[in-house]
N, C-alpha and C positions, 0 to 999 in steps of 0.2 A: 841492125836487122833490116834486110831489104824488103821492098814490097812483095817480091816473089816469095820470100820466106813467110811473110804475113799471110799470104794466100795459099800456103803450101797445102797439097792435097792430103786428105785424111787417109792414114794407113788402112789396109783392108780389114784389120781386126776391130776397128771402131774408135770411138771418141770417149775419153774419160773426163769427168768433171769432179774435182775435189778441191779442198782449200782450207783456210783457217781464218778466224776472226783476228783483226789487228789489236789484240789486247796486251801484247807484250812479246818479248823475244821467245824463241823456241828452246826447248830443253831436251835432255836425254830421253825422256818419255816419248816425245814427238819423233825422235830419231828412230827408235826401235818400233814405234807404233805406226808410223806413216811415211816418214821421209825416205827411209831405205826402200820401201816398196815403190814410191813414186819414181825414184831414180831408176829402179829396175824396170819399170813398166814403160818409161817414156820412149824407148826405142821401138816398142811394139804397138803403141797406141798414140793417137793424137791427143795429147794430154793438156788439159786446161786447168790451171790453178787459180782459184778465186780468192782475192783478198776481201773477205766478206765484211766490209765495214757497215753495211746496212743491218746485218745480223747483230753487230755489236750494239747498235742503237736499242735493241730490244731490252737490254739490261743496263746500258750505259748511255743514256740520251743527253747527258749534261754537256754544255758547251766546252767545258774543260777537257772532256774525253774526245769530243769531236776535233778540237784543236790539235790533238796528239795523233790523229789518224795517219797523216802523211809520214811522220817520222816512224811510227810503228810499222806502217806498210813497207817503208824502206828497210827496216830491220828484218821483217819477214822475208823479203826478197833476198837480202844478204844471207840469211840463214839457209834459204833454199839453195842458192848458188854454192855456198860453202860446202853443202852436203852432196853436191853433184848434180843438182837440177841444171839442165842445159837449156838456156833460153832459145837456142836454135831448134830445139826439139819440143819444148814445153812453152805454152802461152801462159803468161802470168798477167792478170788484169785486176783493176780496182772496180769492185762491184758498183759503187755509187757513180762511176764514170760512164755507166751504160744505162741511160734513161729508160730504155726498153724493159729493163728489169722491173721498174716501178709499174709500168703499163701492164705487163703480163701478170704481175702479182695481183693487180686490181681486178683483172678479168678472171683469174683463177679463184679468187675469193668467193665467187658466186657459184663455183662448181663443187663445193664441199660443205658439209654441215658442221656446226659447232659440236654436235654430238659425236661425229666421227673423230674430230680432233681431240675431244675429251677422252677418247678411248686409247689414245697413245700413252704408253707407260712413261715416256720421257716428259710429256706435257703434264701428267699427273704429278711427277716428281717436281717439276717447276712450280706447279700450283702449290705444292707443299712448302716450297721455299719462299715463294713470293706472296702467297695467300691473296688477300683482297687487293694487294697492290699490283697484281699481274696486269700488264697492259694488253690492249687489243693486239698490238704488234707481237708481243711475246706469245700470245695464244696462237697467232697466225704464222709463227715463224716456219712451220713445216710447209706452208703454202709458198712462202718466199723461197724456201729451199727448192720446191718444185719448179718455180720460175727460173731459178739459177740453173737447174739441171736441163730443163726443156728448152730454154731460150737458145742455147747453142746446139740443141738436139743431141745432147750426149746420150749414149746408149749404155754406158757402163759407169757405175758409181762405186768406188772402193769404200767398203764399210766393214765394221765389226758386227757381230751378231746383235749387239744392243741397238744398232741403228738401222736394222733391216726394215723396221716399220716406217722409217722416214722415206725410204726409197719406194715402199709400197704406196705411200700417199701420192708421190709423183706419178706412179703407174696408174693409180685410180683416176687422177686428174687428167692424164693423157687420154685414157679410155673414154672418160666422160666427154671431154672436148671433141674427140674424134667421132663419137656417136652422135653428138648434137650438130656438128658443123662439117664433118668430113675429115678424111685422114690428113693430118698435118704433123702430128708428133709421133716419134717412136716411143714404145714403152720401155723405159730404161730398166736395165737389170742391175742388181747388186753384184759387185765383184767382191765376194766374201773372202775375207782373210782372217787368220787367227792373229789378231792384233795383241801383242804382249802388253801387259800393264805393269809399269815399274812402280814399286813402292817409293813413297817419298822419303827424304832423308830423316824425317822425324818418326818414321814407322807408323804414321797415322793415315792410312789410305794411300791412294795413288799419288804419284808426283804431279804437282799442279802449280801453275803460276800463282793462282789466287791464294793457295794455302801456304805459300812461302817455303815450300819444302823441295825445291827443284835445283838441279845443277844445270845451268844454261849453257848452250853451245858456245855462247860468247864469253863465258867466264874464263879469266886467265888462269894459268897453272897455280898461282899462289892462292887464288880464291877457291879453286876446286879442292886444293889440299885442305884449306880451312874447313870447308863444308864437309868433306869426308871425315876429317878428324873429329868433327862435332856430331857425327851421325849417331843416331839411336842404334843400339845393338840388342843385347839380351839383358834386361834390367836385373835379372836374378844373378847375373855373373859379375860379382863385385871383385873377384880376383882371377888372374889368368889361369890358375890351376883348378878352377871350378868348371865342370862340363857345361857347355852352352848349347843353345838351339840354333840351327842354321835355317830352319823353316820359319818364315815370318820375320826373318832378320834382314833389314834393308841392305846391309853391307853385302851379304851373300847374294841377295837379289841382284844387285848391280854387278857383282862378280860373274854370276851366271850369264848376264846379258853382254858383258864386255871383256871378260878375261878369256882370251883365246888359248891360253895355256891350260888345257884341261887337266894335265897331271898336277900342276900347281894347285888348281882349284880343288881337286879331290884330296890332295894332301892337306890343304888348309881346313877343309870341311871335316876330315877325319880327326885332325888334331884338335879342332875346336870342340867337337863332340865329346872328346875325352879329357878336355881341360889341359891341353899341352901346347897351346899357343895363345898369345895375348891379343887383345883387340888392336893394339897399336900395329903389330906386324900385319894383321889381316887388312887393316885400313891402308897401310903403306903400299901393300901389294895392289890394292884396288886403285890407289892414286896412279901407280905405274901403268896399270892396265888401261885406265881412262885416258892417260896421256897418249898412249899408242893410238887410241881412237880419235881423240880430240885434236892431237897435234896437226894432222893433215887438214882438218876442218879449219883450225885457226889460221894455218898458212894460206889456204884458199880465201878465207875471209879477209885477211890482210891484203891479198893481191887484188881482190875486187874493190875493196875500200880505196885502194890507191888509184882507181880509175874514175876521176870526177865525172859525174853525170851519167855513168853507165846504168846504174839501177833505175834512175828516173826514166831513161830512154827505154829500158826493158818494160817498165810499167806502162809507159805511153804507147809503145808499139803493141803490147798485148791488149791493152784496152781498145785501141783502134781496130785490131783484128776481131775482137769479140763484138764490137759495135757493128762491124760489117756483117758478121754472122747474124746478129740480133735483128738488124734491119731487114734482112732477107726473111727471117722467121716471122717478124711482125707484119710484113707485107702480106704474107700468106694467111696469117691469123685474121687480120682485118678483112681480107677478101672472103675468107671462109665464113666469118661471122656476119658479114654484111654491114659492118660498122661504118665502112666508108661510103655506103650508098646514099645515106641521108645528106651528107655534105656534097656529094656529087650532084644530087637533085637540086639542092639549094643553089649551087653555082650555075647549073644549067638554067634554072628559073630566072636567076639574076641576069644571065646573058640574054635570055629571050626578052626580058623587060627592057634591057638596054637597047636591043635591036629595034623593038617596037617604038621606043621613044625616039631613037635616031631616025627611023623612017617617017615618024610623024613630024 
């Protein structure tokens, strides 16, 4: 990536900020929920993808997890590229490699109350999970998100309906800052999309890395087949001739997401409902449909893996580009707040004393 590309102008339609925590490789749920949209939008927007390792620390601060950040970041980037993210169109950066994120987060913490954060549904959910063990950082993670969004002055943030409140926090902080110190930040808007949620292979909630019920983009064909063959279906259907349910059935959930042969899908659903097809055939057809989707992804993944140093360079170039954007923003932030004036006065006073001593 050349310096010209690093400084490429922002398309007229605006700048996007989105990303993922480096907690593991991406799965089919990420593909339908976010990756496909990122690939689609990157030609129309200046897209920035954040590898959000500081956010990871809110729940995984142990040294063992920190030591895994780089390898996991490389895995994320590889998954992005394999799905069609173009590093000449999309900037990918490591959050902890931009010190200005820490600085802006510290300043933003003073512009929002604990009471306001406590009203976030997502924070209440976290409080229920973590209880008394909730860290200060976990409580303040929406503020860190606001710093992520506002530091490169992104004006669009792709989210599902359940995350609209997070973008609103960033908007409130931007308004508060601009009211106190002058116009520096745009008020980011949510780019709302209907984000599909895939059921996990165990039929227990959504597909998730932590739940162990995911099919990963990096899984080889044999592993995908084993996972599909072991999938939960309809527990009441102990024989193939017993009518089954297609709603709430994760096998058919995946069929609807990835089987492009709609006639085949309708036929399978109709026969399943009247007990005229076995789970084995339905799962085998799903394996075939998934292979059509994942085959090209695997091929691109192998091609990128065969280029030593490419992923590291993409991360380095992206982080340097965002650091340049961050430096411009923080220069304006410090000037607007007047935080640089005390140090300037100290330096001037020191210079005057030195001149008087030299004259004497």
